[in-house]
CHARMM internal coordinates of N, CA and C (Angstrom, degrees):
IC EDIT
DIST 1 N 1 CA 1.4624
DIST 1 CA 1 C 1.5178
ANGL 1 N 1 CA 1 C 109.34
DIST 1 C 2 N 1.2830
ANGL 1 CA 1 C 2 N 115.11
DIHE 1 N 1 CA 1 C 2 N 135.86
DIST 2 N 2 CA 1.4902
ANGL 1 C 2 N 2 CA 119.75
DIHE 1 CA 1 C 2 N 2 CA 177.91
DIST 2 CA 2 C 1.5273
ANGL 2 N 2 CA 2 C 110.10
DIHE 1 C 2 N 2 CA 2 C -72.02
DIST 2 C 3 N 1.3030
ANGL 2 CA 2 C 3 N 115.99
DIHE 2 N 2 CA 2 C 3 N 160.00
DIST 3 N 3 CA 1.4573
ANGL 2 C 3 N 3 CA 120.25
DIHE 2 CA 2 C 3 N 3 CA 177.20
DIST 3 CA 3 C 1.5094
ANGL 3 N 3 CA 3 C 109.46
DIHE 2 C 3 N 3 CA 3 C -126.20
DIST 3 C 4 N 1.3273
ANGL 3 CA 3 C 4 N 115.49
DIHE 3 N 3 CA 3 C 4 N 153.53
DIST 4 N 4 CA 1.4535
ANGL 3 C 4 N 4 CA 123.55
DIHE 3 CA 3 C 4 N 4 CA 179.43
DIST 4 CA 4 C 1.5262
ANGL 4 N 4 CA 4 C 106.84
DIHE 3 C 4 N 4 CA 4 C -128.07
DIST 4 C 5 N 1.3084
ANGL 4 CA 4 C 5 N 115.62
DIHE 4 N 4 CA 4 C 5 N 113.78
DIST 5 N 5 CA 1.4494
ANGL 4 C 5 N 5 CA 120.42
DIHE 4 CA 4 C 5 N 5 CA -178.08
DIST 5 CA 5 C 1.5380
ANGL 5 N 5 CA 5 C 113.34
DIHE 4 C 5 N 5 CA 5 C -84.01
DIST 5 C 6 N 1.3404
ANGL 5 CA 5 C 6 N 116.26
DIHE 5 N 5 CA 5 C 6 N 132.68
DIST 6 N 6 CA 1.4666
ANGL 5 C 6 N 6 CA 118.52
DIHE 5 CA 5 C 6 N 6 CA 174.66
DIST 6 CA 6 C 1.5374
ANGL 6 N 6 CA 6 C 108.11
DIHE 5 C 6 N 6 CA 6 C -116.95
DIST 6 C 7 N 1.3254
ANGL 6 CA 6 C 7 N 113.83
DIHE 6 N 6 CA 6 C 7 N 155.50
DIST 7 N 7 CA 1.4666
ANGL 6 C 7 N 7 CA 119.04
DIHE 6 CA 6 C 7 N 7 CA -178.24
DIST 7 CA 7 C 1.5197
ANGL 7 N 7 CA 7 C 110.41
DIHE 6 C 7 N 7 CA 7 C -114.81
DIST 7 C 8 N 1.3134
ANGL 7 CA 7 C 8 N 116.29
DIHE 7 N 7 CA 7 C 8 N 14.40
DIST 8 N 8 CA 1.4730
ANGL 7 C 8 N 8 CA 123.40
DIHE 7 CA 7 C 8 N 8 CA 177.86
DIST 8 CA 8 C 1.5102
ANGL 8 N 8 CA 8 C 106.59
DIHE 7 C 8 N 8 CA 8 C -124.87
DIST 8 C 9 N 1.3484
ANGL 8 CA 8 C 9 N 117.82
DIHE 8 N 8 CA 8 C 9 N 169.20
DIST 9 N 9 CA 1.4329
ANGL 8 C 9 N 9 CA 118.36
DIHE 8 CA 8 C 9 N 9 CA -179.54
DIST 9 CA 9 C 1.5527
ANGL 9 N 9 CA 9 C 114.73
DIHE 8 C 9 N 9 CA 9 C -59.74
DIST 9 C 10 N 1.3319
ANGL 9 CA 9 C 10 N 116.40
DIHE 9 N 9 CA 9 C 10 N -32.50
DIST 10 N 10 CA 1.4424
ANGL 9 C 10 N 10 CA 121.24
DIHE 9 CA 9 C 10 N 10 CA -178.05
DIST 10 CA 10 C 1.5637
ANGL 10 N 10 CA 10 C 109.15
DIHE 9 C 10 N 10 CA 10 C -155.40
DIST 10 C 11 N 1.3371
ANGL 10 CA 10 C 11 N 113.91
DIHE 10 N 10 CA 10 C 11 N 169.71
DIST 11 N 11 CA 1.4856
ANGL 10 C 11 N 11 CA 122.08
DIHE 10 CA 10 C 11 N 11 CA 173.97
DIST 11 CA 11 C 1.5261
ANGL 11 N 11 CA 11 C 106.46
DIHE 10 C 11 N 11 CA 11 C -134.48
DIST 11 C 12 N 1.3084
ANGL 11 CA 11 C 12 N 115.27
DIHE 11 N 11 CA 11 C 12 N 146.97
DIST 12 N 12 CA 1.4457
ANGL 11 C 12 N 12 CA 118.99
DIHE 11 CA 11 C 12 N 12 CA 177.15
DIST 12 CA 12 C 1.5297
ANGL 12 N 12 CA 12 C 111.41
DIHE 11 C 12 N 12 CA 12 C -82.02
DIST 12 C 13 N 1.3160
ANGL 12 CA 12 C 13 N 115.90
DIHE 12 N 12 CA 12 C 13 N 147.25
DIST 13 N 13 CA 1.4654
ANGL 12 C 13 N 13 CA 120.58
DIHE 12 CA 12 C 13 N 13 CA -173.78
DIST 13 CA 13 C 1.4946
ANGL 13 N 13 CA 13 C 113.29
DIHE 12 C 13 N 13 CA 13 C -57.25
DIST 13 C 14 N 1.3610
ANGL 13 CA 13 C 14 N 116.62
DIHE 13 N 13 CA 13 C 14 N -48.02
DIST 14 N 14 CA 1.4580
ANGL 13 C 14 N 14 CA 119.00
DIHE 13 CA 13 C 14 N 14 CA -178.26
DIST 14 CA 14 C 1.5124
ANGL 14 N 14 CA 14 C 110.27
DIHE 13 C 14 N 14 CA 14 C -64.12
DIST 14 C 15 N 1.2932
ANGL 14 CA 14 C 15 N 121.28
DIHE 14 N 14 CA 14 C 15 N -34.55
DIST 15 N 15 CA 1.4256
ANGL 14 C 15 N 15 CA 123.40
DIHE 14 CA 14 C 15 N 15 CA 178.51
DIST 15 CA 15 C 1.5358
ANGL 15 N 15 CA 15 C 111.33
DIHE 14 C 15 N 15 CA 15 C -66.68
DIST 15 C 16 N 1.3331
ANGL 15 CA 15 C 16 N 115.66
DIHE 15 N 15 CA 15 C 16 N -40.06
DIST 16 N 16 CA 1.4595
ANGL 15 C 16 N 16 CA 121.66
DIHE 15 CA 15 C 16 N 16 CA 178.63
DIST 16 CA 16 C 1.5126
ANGL 16 N 16 CA 16 C 111.02
DIHE 15 C 16 N 16 CA 16 C -60.28
DIST 16 C 17 N 1.3225
ANGL 16 CA 16 C 17 N 116.00
DIHE 16 N 16 CA 16 C 17 N -45.57
DIST 17 N 17 CA 1.4697
ANGL 16 C 17 N 17 CA 119.68
DIHE 16 CA 16 C 17 N 17 CA -176.88
DIST 17 CA 17 C 1.5480
ANGL 17 N 17 CA 17 C 109.88
DIHE 16 C 17 N 17 CA 17 C -60.00
DIST 17 C 18 N 1.3145
ANGL 17 CA 17 C 18 N 115.49
DIHE 17 N 17 CA 17 C 18 N -41.63
DIST 18 N 18 CA 1.4954
ANGL 17 C 18 N 18 CA 119.92
DIHE 17 CA 17 C 18 N 18 CA 178.06
DIST 18 CA 18 C 1.5204
ANGL 18 N 18 CA 18 C 112.22
DIHE 17 C 18 N 18 CA 18 C -65.87
DIST 18 C 19 N 1.3393
ANGL 18 CA 18 C 19 N 115.78
DIHE 18 N 18 CA 18 C 19 N -43.42
DIST 19 N 19 CA 1.5198
ANGL 18 C 19 N 19 CA 119.53
DIHE 18 CA 18 C 19 N 19 CA -178.61
DIST 19 CA 19 C 1.5090
ANGL 19 N 19 CA 19 C 111.45
DIHE 18 C 19 N 19 CA 19 C -64.65
DIST 19 C 20 N 1.3292
ANGL 19 CA 19 C 20 N 115.73
DIHE 19 N 19 CA 19 C 20 N -35.61
DIST 20 N 20 CA 1.4436
ANGL 19 C 20 N 20 CA 120.11
DIHE 19 CA 19 C 20 N 20 CA -179.58
DIST 20 CA 20 C 1.5358
ANGL 20 N 20 CA 20 C 113.80
DIHE 19 C 20 N 20 CA 20 C -75.32
DIST 20 C 21 N 1.3462
ANGL 20 CA 20 C 21 N 114.82
DIHE 20 N 20 CA 20 C 21 N -16.99
DIST 21 N 21 CA 1.4445
ANGL 20 C 21 N 21 CA 119.60
DIHE 20 CA 20 C 21 N 21 CA -177.14
DIST 21 CA 21 C 1.5331
ANGL 21 N 21 CA 21 C 110.92
DIHE 20 C 21 N 21 CA 21 C 85.76
DIST 21 C 22 N 1.2899
ANGL 21 CA 21 C 22 N 117.13
DIHE 21 N 21 CA 21 C 22 N 10.18
DIST 22 N 22 CA 1.4603
ANGL 21 C 22 N 22 CA 120.62
DIHE 21 CA 21 C 22 N 22 CA 179.55
DIST 22 CA 22 C 1.5253
ANGL 22 N 22 CA 22 C 109.03
DIHE 21 C 22 N 22 CA 22 C -75.52
DIST 22 C 23 N 1.3337
ANGL 22 CA 22 C 23 N 117.17
DIHE 22 N 22 CA 22 C 23 N -22.85
DIST 23 N 23 CA 1.4283
ANGL 22 C 23 N 23 CA 124.24
DIHE 22 CA 22 C 23 N 23 CA 178.05
DIST 23 CA 23 C 1.5256
ANGL 23 N 23 CA 23 C 106.59
DIHE 22 C 23 N 23 CA 23 C -132.49
DIST 23 C 24 N 1.3448
ANGL 23 CA 23 C 24 N 114.13
DIHE 23 N 23 CA 23 C 24 N 140.06
DIST 24 N 24 CA 1.4826
ANGL 23 C 24 N 24 CA 117.21
DIHE 23 CA 23 C 24 N 24 CA -179.11
DIST 24 CA 24 C 1.5091
ANGL 24 N 24 CA 24 C 113.41
DIHE 23 C 24 N 24 CA 24 C -82.50
DIST 24 C 25 N 1.3248
ANGL 24 CA 24 C 25 N 115.31
DIHE 24 N 24 CA 24 C 25 N -18.76
DIST 25 N 25 CA 1.4830
ANGL 24 C 25 N 25 CA 118.38
DIHE 24 CA 24 C 25 N 25 CA -177.01
DIST 25 CA 25 C 1.5325
ANGL 25 N 25 CA 25 C 107.29
DIHE 24 C 25 N 25 CA 25 C -149.44
DIST 25 C 26 N 1.3599
ANGL 25 CA 25 C 26 N 113.65
DIHE 25 N 25 CA 25 C 26 N 167.25
DIST 26 N 26 CA 1.4595
ANGL 25 C 26 N 26 CA 118.97
DIHE 25 CA 25 C 26 N 26 CA 175.91
DIST 26 CA 26 C 1.5137
ANGL 26 N 26 CA 26 C 110.17
DIHE 25 C 26 N 26 CA 26 C -62.12
DIST 26 C 27 N 1.3212
ANGL 26 CA 26 C 27 N 117.52
DIHE 26 N 26 CA 26 C 27 N -40.75
DIST 27 N 27 CA 1.4498
ANGL 26 C 27 N 27 CA 121.37
DIHE 26 CA 26 C 27 N 27 CA -177.44
DIST 27 CA 27 C 1.5525
ANGL 27 N 27 CA 27 C 109.97
DIHE 26 C 27 N 27 CA 27 C -63.32
DIST 27 C 28 N 1.3245
ANGL 27 CA 27 C 28 N 116.58
DIHE 27 N 27 CA 27 C 28 N -40.14
DIST 28 N 28 CA 1.4620
ANGL 27 C 28 N 28 CA 121.12
DIHE 27 CA 27 C 28 N 28 CA 177.93
DIST 28 CA 28 C 1.5594
ANGL 28 N 28 CA 28 C 110.88
DIHE 27 C 28 N 28 CA 28 C -65.47
DIST 28 C 29 N 1.3234
ANGL 28 CA 28 C 29 N 115.00
DIHE 28 N 28 CA 28 C 29 N -41.90
DIST 29 N 29 CA 1.4560
ANGL 28 C 29 N 29 CA 119.20
DIHE 28 CA 28 C 29 N 29 CA 177.77
DIST 29 CA 29 C 1.5178
ANGL 29 N 29 CA 29 C 110.52
DIHE 28 C 29 N 29 CA 29 C -63.52
DIST 29 C 30 N 1.2814
ANGL 29 CA 29 C 30 N 118.96
DIHE 29 N 29 CA 29 C 30 N -44.47
DIST 30 N 30 CA 1.4818
ANGL 29 C 30 N 30 CA 122.17
DIHE 29 CA 29 C 30 N 30 CA 178.35
DIST 30 CA 30 C 1.5088
ANGL 30 N 30 CA 30 C 111.16
DIHE 29 C 30 N 30 CA 30 C -61.08
DIST 30 C 31 N 1.3389
ANGL 30 CA 30 C 31 N 117.11
DIHE 30 N 30 CA 30 C 31 N -40.61
DIST 31 N 31 CA 1.4870
ANGL 30 C 31 N 31 CA 121.98
DIHE 30 CA 30 C 31 N 31 CA 179.34
DIST 31 CA 31 C 1.5349
ANGL 31 N 31 CA 31 C 109.79
DIHE 30 C 31 N 31 CA 31 C -62.40
DIST 31 C 32 N 1.2833
ANGL 31 CA 31 C 32 N 115.83
DIHE 31 N 31 CA 31 C 32 N -46.47
DIST 32 N 32 CA 1.5046
ANGL 31 C 32 N 32 CA 120.04
DIHE 31 CA 31 C 32 N 32 CA -178.42
DIST 32 CA 32 C 1.5514
ANGL 32 N 32 CA 32 C 108.95
DIHE 31 C 32 N 32 CA 32 C -60.41
DIST 32 C 33 N 1.3404
ANGL 32 CA 32 C 33 N 114.62
DIHE 32 N 32 CA 32 C 33 N -41.54
DIST 33 N 33 CA 1.4622
ANGL 32 C 33 N 33 CA 118.85
DIHE 32 CA 32 C 33 N 33 CA -179.54
DIST 33 CA 33 C 1.5147
ANGL 33 N 33 CA 33 C 111.27
DIHE 32 C 33 N 33 CA 33 C -67.59
DIST 33 C 34 N 1.3290
ANGL 33 CA 33 C 34 N 116.75
DIHE 33 N 33 CA 33 C 34 N -44.39
DIST 34 N 34 CA 1.4477
ANGL 33 C 34 N 34 CA 121.04
DIHE 33 CA 33 C 34 N 34 CA 177.31
DIST 34 CA 34 C 1.5196
ANGL 34 N 34 CA 34 C 113.47
DIHE 33 C 34 N 34 CA 34 C -58.64
DIST 34 C 35 N 1.3153
ANGL 34 CA 34 C 35 N 116.52
DIHE 34 N 34 CA 34 C 35 N -37.41
DIST 35 N 35 CA 1.4651
ANGL 34 C 35 N 35 CA 121.83
DIHE 34 CA 34 C 35 N 35 CA -178.78
DIST 35 CA 35 C 1.5129
ANGL 35 N 35 CA 35 C 112.64
DIHE 34 C 35 N 35 CA 35 C -76.15
DIST 35 C 36 N 1.3298
ANGL 35 CA 35 C 36 N 119.01
DIHE 35 N 35 CA 35 C 36 N -5.50
DIST 36 N 36 CA 1.4268
ANGL 35 C 36 N 36 CA 122.22
DIHE 35 CA 35 C 36 N 36 CA 176.23
DIST 36 CA 36 C 1.4994
ANGL 36 N 36 CA 36 C 112.30
DIHE 35 C 36 N 36 CA 36 C 78.65
DIST 36 C 37 N 1.3623
ANGL 36 CA 36 C 37 N 118.12
DIHE 36 N 36 CA 36 C 37 N 28.15
DIST 37 N 37 CA 1.4296
ANGL 36 C 37 N 37 CA 121.11
DIHE 36 CA 36 C 37 N 37 CA 178.79
DIST 37 CA 37 C 1.5112
ANGL 37 N 37 CA 37 C 116.29
DIHE 36 C 37 N 37 CA 37 C -86.99
DIST 37 C 38 N 1.3384
ANGL 37 CA 37 C 38 N 115.65
DIHE 37 N 37 CA 37 C 38 N -10.76
DIST 38 N 38 CA 1.4600
ANGL 37 C 38 N 38 CA 121.54
DIHE 37 CA 37 C 38 N 38 CA -174.91
DIST 38 CA 38 C 1.5346
ANGL 38 N 38 CA 38 C 109.60
DIHE 37 C 38 N 38 CA 38 C -109.91
DIST 38 C 39 N 1.3310
ANGL 38 CA 38 C 39 N 117.71
DIHE 38 N 38 CA 38 C 39 N 135.08
DIST 39 N 39 CA 1.4059
ANGL 38 C 39 N 39 CA 120.30
DIHE 38 CA 38 C 39 N 39 CA 174.90
DIST 39 CA 39 C 1.5456
ANGL 39 N 39 CA 39 C 108.03
DIHE 38 C 39 N 39 CA 39 C -117.23
DIST 39 C 40 N 1.3476
ANGL 39 CA 39 C 40 N 115.02
DIHE 39 N 39 CA 39 C 40 N 149.46
DIST 40 N 40 CA 1.4487
ANGL 39 C 40 N 40 CA 124.28
DIHE 39 CA 39 C 40 N 40 CA 175.77
DIST 40 CA 40 C 1.4927
ANGL 40 N 40 CA 40 C 106.75
DIHE 39 C 40 N 40 CA 40 C -126.35
DIST 40 C 41 N 1.3191
ANGL 40 CA 40 C 41 N 115.48
DIHE 40 N 40 CA 40 C 41 N 118.05
DIST 41 N 41 CA 1.4658
ANGL 40 C 41 N 41 CA 123.24
DIHE 40 CA 40 C 41 N 41 CA -179.05
DIST 41 CA 41 C 1.5547
ANGL 41 N 41 CA 41 C 110.16
DIHE 40 C 41 N 41 CA 41 C 55.92
DIST 41 C 42 N 1.3694
ANGL 41 CA 41 C 42 N 114.57
DIHE 41 N 41 CA 41 C 42 N 38.50
DIST 42 N 42 CA 1.4550
ANGL 41 C 42 N 42 CA 119.10
DIHE 41 CA 41 C 42 N 42 CA 174.82
DIST 42 CA 42 C 1.5297
ANGL 42 N 42 CA 42 C 116.03
DIHE 41 C 42 N 42 CA 42 C 84.86
DIST 42 C 43 N 1.3274
ANGL 42 CA 42 C 43 N 117.20
DIHE 42 N 42 CA 42 C 43 N -1.77
DIST 43 N 43 CA 1.4626
ANGL 42 C 43 N 43 CA 122.17
DIHE 42 CA 42 C 43 N 43 CA -179.12
DIST 43 CA 43 C 1.5409
ANGL 43 N 43 CA 43 C 109.65
DIHE 42 C 43 N 43 CA 43 C -113.18
DIST 43 C 44 N 1.2918
ANGL 43 CA 43 C 44 N 118.40
DIHE 43 N 43 CA 43 C 44 N 135.77
DIST 44 N 44 CA 1.4713
ANGL 43 C 44 N 44 CA 121.95
DIHE 43 CA 43 C 44 N 44 CA 173.42
DIST 44 CA 44 C 1.5077
ANGL 44 N 44 CA 44 C 110.64
DIHE 43 C 44 N 44 CA 44 C -56.52
DIST 44 C 45 N 1.2994
ANGL 44 CA 44 C 45 N 117.49
DIHE 44 N 44 CA 44 C 45 N 128.87
DIST 45 N 45 CA 1.4884
ANGL 44 C 45 N 45 CA 122.28
DIHE 44 CA 44 C 45 N 45 CA -175.74
DIST 45 CA 45 C 1.5326
ANGL 45 N 45 CA 45 C 109.30
DIHE 44 C 45 N 45 CA 45 C -115.61
DIST 45 C 46 N 1.3025
ANGL 45 CA 45 C 46 N 116.40
DIHE 45 N 45 CA 45 C 46 N 124.59
DIST 46 N 46 CA 1.4887
ANGL 45 C 46 N 46 CA 118.96
DIHE 45 CA 45 C 46 N 46 CA 179.48
DIST 46 CA 46 C 1.5030
ANGL 46 N 46 CA 46 C 111.51
DIHE 45 C 46 N 46 CA 46 C -116.38
DIST 46 C 47 N 1.2779
ANGL 46 CA 46 C 47 N 118.88
DIHE 46 N 46 CA 46 C 47 N 6.77
DIST 47 N 47 CA 1.5011
ANGL 46 C 47 N 47 CA 121.49
DIHE 46 CA 46 C 47 N 47 CA 177.40
DIST 47 CA 47 C 1.5551
ANGL 47 N 47 CA 47 C 106.40
DIHE 46 C 47 N 47 CA 47 C -91.60
DIST 47 C 48 N 1.3032
ANGL 47 CA 47 C 48 N 116.31
DIHE 47 N 47 CA 47 C 48 N 113.26
DIST 48 N 48 CA 1.4498
ANGL 47 C 48 N 48 CA 121.67
DIHE 47 CA 47 C 48 N 48 CA -177.76
DIST 48 CA 48 C 1.4881
ANGL 48 N 48 CA 48 C 115.05
DIHE 47 C 48 N 48 CA 48 C -59.36
DIST 48 C 49 N 1.3115
ANGL 48 CA 48 C 49 N 115.44
DIHE 48 N 48 CA 48 C 49 N -39.95
DIST 49 N 49 CA 1.5174
ANGL 48 C 49 N 49 CA 122.16
DIHE 48 CA 48 C 49 N 49 CA -176.78
DIST 49 CA 49 C 1.5506
ANGL 49 N 49 CA 49 C 110.77
DIHE 48 C 49 N 49 CA 49 C -99.74
DIST 49 C 50 N 1.3085
ANGL 49 CA 49 C 50 N 117.91
DIHE 49 N 49 CA 49 C 50 N 22.76
DIST 50 N 50 CA 1.4257
ANGL 49 C 50 N 50 CA 120.15
DIHE 49 CA 49 C 50 N 50 CA 177.90
DIST 50 CA 50 C 1.5191
ANGL 50 N 50 CA 50 C 110.65
DIHE 49 C 50 N 50 CA 50 C -53.62
DIST 50 C 51 N 1.3028
ANGL 50 CA 50 C 51 N 116.88
DIHE 50 N 50 CA 50 C 51 N 130.27
DIST 51 N 51 CA 1.5015
ANGL 50 C 51 N 51 CA 120.80
DIHE 50 CA 50 C 51 N 51 CA 179.06
DIST 51 CA 51 C 1.5316
ANGL 51 N 51 CA 51 C 110.20
DIHE 50 C 51 N 51 CA 51 C -80.36
DIST 51 C 52 N 1.3339
ANGL 51 CA 51 C 52 N 111.91
DIHE 51 N 51 CA 51 C 52 N 125.17
DIST 52 N 52 CA 1.4303
ANGL 51 C 52 N 52 CA 119.83
DIHE 51 CA 51 C 52 N 52 CA 179.82
DIST 52 CA 52 C 1.5433
ANGL 52 N 52 CA 52 C 110.42
DIHE 51 C 52 N 52 CA 52 C -106.72
DIST 52 C 53 N 1.2786
ANGL 52 CA 52 C 53 N 115.61
DIHE 52 N 52 CA 52 C 53 N 125.83
DIST 53 N 53 CA 1.4990
ANGL 52 C 53 N 53 CA 121.95
DIHE 52 CA 52 C 53 N 53 CA -175.11
DIST 53 CA 53 C 1.4891
ANGL 53 N 53 CA 53 C 109.57
DIHE 52 C 53 N 53 CA 53 C -110.08
DIST 53 C 54 N 1.3516
ANGL 53 CA 53 C 54 N 119.77
DIHE 53 N 53 CA 53 C 54 N 158.40
DIST 54 N 54 CA 1.4572
ANGL 53 C 54 N 54 CA 122.14
DIHE 53 CA 53 C 54 N 54 CA 176.69
DIST 54 CA 54 C 1.5425
ANGL 54 N 54 CA 54 C 110.65
DIHE 53 C 54 N 54 CA 54 C -49.15
DIST 54 C 55 N 1.3022
ANGL 54 CA 54 C 55 N 115.35
DIHE 54 N 54 CA 54 C 55 N 135.92
DIST 55 N 55 CA 1.4429
ANGL 54 C 55 N 55 CA 124.43
DIHE 54 CA 54 C 55 N 55 CA -176.57
DIST 55 CA 55 C 1.4708
ANGL 55 N 55 CA 55 C 114.18
DIHE 54 C 55 N 55 CA 55 C 100.23
DIST 55 C 56 N 1.3225
ANGL 55 CA 55 C 56 N 117.03
DIHE 55 N 55 CA 55 C 56 N -20.55
DIST 56 N 56 CA 1.5366
ANGL 55 C 56 N 56 CA 120.43
DIHE 55 CA 55 C 56 N 56 CA 177.97
DIST 56 CA 56 C 1.5010
ANGL 56 N 56 CA 56 C 109.33
DIHE 55 C 56 N 56 CA 56 C -67.00
DIST 56 C 57 N 1.3135
ANGL 56 CA 56 C 57 N 117.47
DIHE 56 N 56 CA 56 C 57 N 147.05
DIST 57 N 57 CA 1.4739
ANGL 56 C 57 N 57 CA 123.59
DIHE 56 CA 56 C 57 N 57 CA 174.50
DIST 57 CA 57 C 1.5036
ANGL 57 N 57 CA 57 C 108.06
DIHE 56 C 57 N 57 CA 57 C -118.50
DIST 57 C 58 N 1.3179
ANGL 57 CA 57 C 58 N 115.55
DIHE 57 N 57 CA 57 C 58 N 127.96
DIST 58 N 58 CA 1.4837
ANGL 57 C 58 N 58 CA 123.27
DIHE 57 CA 57 C 58 N 58 CA -179.94
DIST 58 CA 58 C 1.5178
ANGL 58 N 58 CA 58 C 108.40
DIHE 57 C 58 N 58 CA 58 C -113.17
DIST 58 C 59 N 1.3297
ANGL 58 CA 58 C 59 N 116.84
DIHE 58 N 58 CA 58 C 59 N 133.33
DIST 59 N 59 CA 1.4832
ANGL 58 C 59 N 59 CA 121.44
DIHE 58 CA 58 C 59 N 59 CA -179.72
DIST 59 CA 59 C 1.4807
ANGL 59 N 59 CA 59 C 109.92
DIHE 58 C 59 N 59 CA 59 C -129.37
DIST 59 C 60 N 1.3416
ANGL 59 CA 59 C 60 N 115.67
DIHE 59 N 59 CA 59 C 60 N 139.01
DIST 60 N 60 CA 1.4613
ANGL 59 C 60 N 60 CA 124.82
DIHE 59 CA 59 C 60 N 60 CA 173.86
DIST 60 CA 60 C 1.5060
ANGL 60 N 60 CA 60 C 106.90
DIHE 59 C 60 N 60 CA 60 C -140.00
DIST 60 C 61 N 1.3017
ANGL 60 CA 60 C 61 N 118.22
DIHE 60 N 60 CA 60 C 61 N 119.71
DIST 61 N 61 CA 1.4504
ANGL 60 C 61 N 61 CA 123.31
DIHE 60 CA 60 C 61 N 61 CA -172.69
DIST 61 CA 61 C 1.5021
ANGL 61 N 61 CA 61 C 109.43
DIHE 60 C 61 N 61 CA 61 C 54.22
DIST 61 C 62 N 1.3558
ANGL 61 CA 61 C 62 N 116.73
DIHE 61 N 61 CA 61 C 62 N -120.23
DIST 62 N 62 CA 1.4741
ANGL 61 C 62 N 62 CA 117.52
DIHE 61 CA 61 C 62 N 62 CA -178.93
DIST 62 CA 62 C 1.5242
ANGL 62 N 62 CA 62 C 111.57
DIHE 61 C 62 N 62 CA 62 C -102.94
DIST 62 C 63 N 1.3613
ANGL 62 CA 62 C 63 N 117.25
DIHE 62 N 62 CA 62 C 63 N 12.30
DIST 63 N 63 CA 1.4385
ANGL 62 C 63 N 63 CA 122.84
DIHE 62 CA 62 C 63 N 63 CA 179.14
DIST 63 CA 63 C 1.5150
ANGL 63 N 63 CA 63 C 110.90
DIHE 62 C 63 N 63 CA 63 C -95.28
DIST 63 C 64 N 1.3054
ANGL 63 CA 63 C 64 N 119.41
DIHE 63 N 63 CA 63 C 64 N 129.74
DIST 64 N 64 CA 1.4779
ANGL 63 C 64 N 64 CA 121.49
DIHE 63 CA 63 C 64 N 64 CA 175.50
DIST 64 CA 64 C 1.5189
ANGL 64 N 64 CA 64 C 106.64
DIHE 63 C 64 N 64 CA 64 C -133.25
DIST 64 C 65 N 1.3204
ANGL 64 CA 64 C 65 N 113.84
DIHE 64 N 64 CA 64 C 65 N 143.70
DIST 65 N 65 CA 1.4562
ANGL 64 C 65 N 65 CA 120.56
DIHE 64 CA 64 C 65 N 65 CA 179.82
DIST 65 CA 65 C 1.5258
ANGL 65 N 65 CA 65 C 108.29
DIHE 64 C 65 N 65 CA 65 C -142.23
DIST 65 C 66 N 1.3201
ANGL 65 CA 65 C 66 N 115.65
DIHE 65 N 65 CA 65 C 66 N 141.42
DIST 66 N 66 CA 1.4528
ANGL 65 C 66 N 66 CA 121.53
DIHE 65 CA 65 C 66 N 66 CA 176.11
DIST 66 CA 66 C 1.5206
ANGL 66 N 66 CA 66 C 109.92
DIHE 65 C 66 N 66 CA 66 C -105.41
DIST 66 C 67 N 1.3143
ANGL 66 CA 66 C 67 N 115.65
DIHE 66 N 66 CA 66 C 67 N 134.15
DIST 67 N 67 CA 1.4670
ANGL 66 C 67 N 67 CA 120.11
DIHE 66 CA 66 C 67 N 67 CA 177.18
DIST 67 CA 67 C 1.5497
ANGL 67 N 67 CA 67 C 107.90
DIHE 66 C 67 N 67 CA 67 C -80.22
DIST 67 C 68 N 1.3546
ANGL 67 CA 67 C 68 N 115.45
DIHE 67 N 67 CA 67 C 68 N 133.78
DIST 68 N 68 CA 1.4403
ANGL 67 C 68 N 68 CA 121.92
DIHE 67 CA 67 C 68 N 68 CA 177.69
DIST 68 CA 68 C 1.5027
ANGL 68 N 68 CA 68 C 107.55
DIHE 67 C 68 N 68 CA 68 C -133.44
DIST 68 C 69 N 1.3279
ANGL 68 CA 68 C 69 N 116.01
DIHE 68 N 68 CA 68 C 69 N 161.24
DIST 69 N 69 CA 1.4760
ANGL 68 C 69 N 69 CA 120.30
DIHE 68 CA 68 C 69 N 69 CA 177.76
DIST 69 CA 69 C 1.4925
ANGL 69 N 69 CA 69 C 110.90
DIHE 68 C 69 N 69 CA 69 C -119.95
END
COOR INIT
IC SEED 1 N 1 CA 1 C
IC BUILD
């Protein structure tokens, strides 16, 4: 599983999707989240600004990434 390093206590879900290139814009990231396409720690996540902390795993389609610090 790939890892994504953050240098802050957390990162918001919609920001992460943009930084990873999984979404081209904030609007696209929000739409994917609203549609229930993104899971956090195995659960569908619909909160666009959900705070992701080190150890969390985010999945979209067949892509998974673990947040690390």
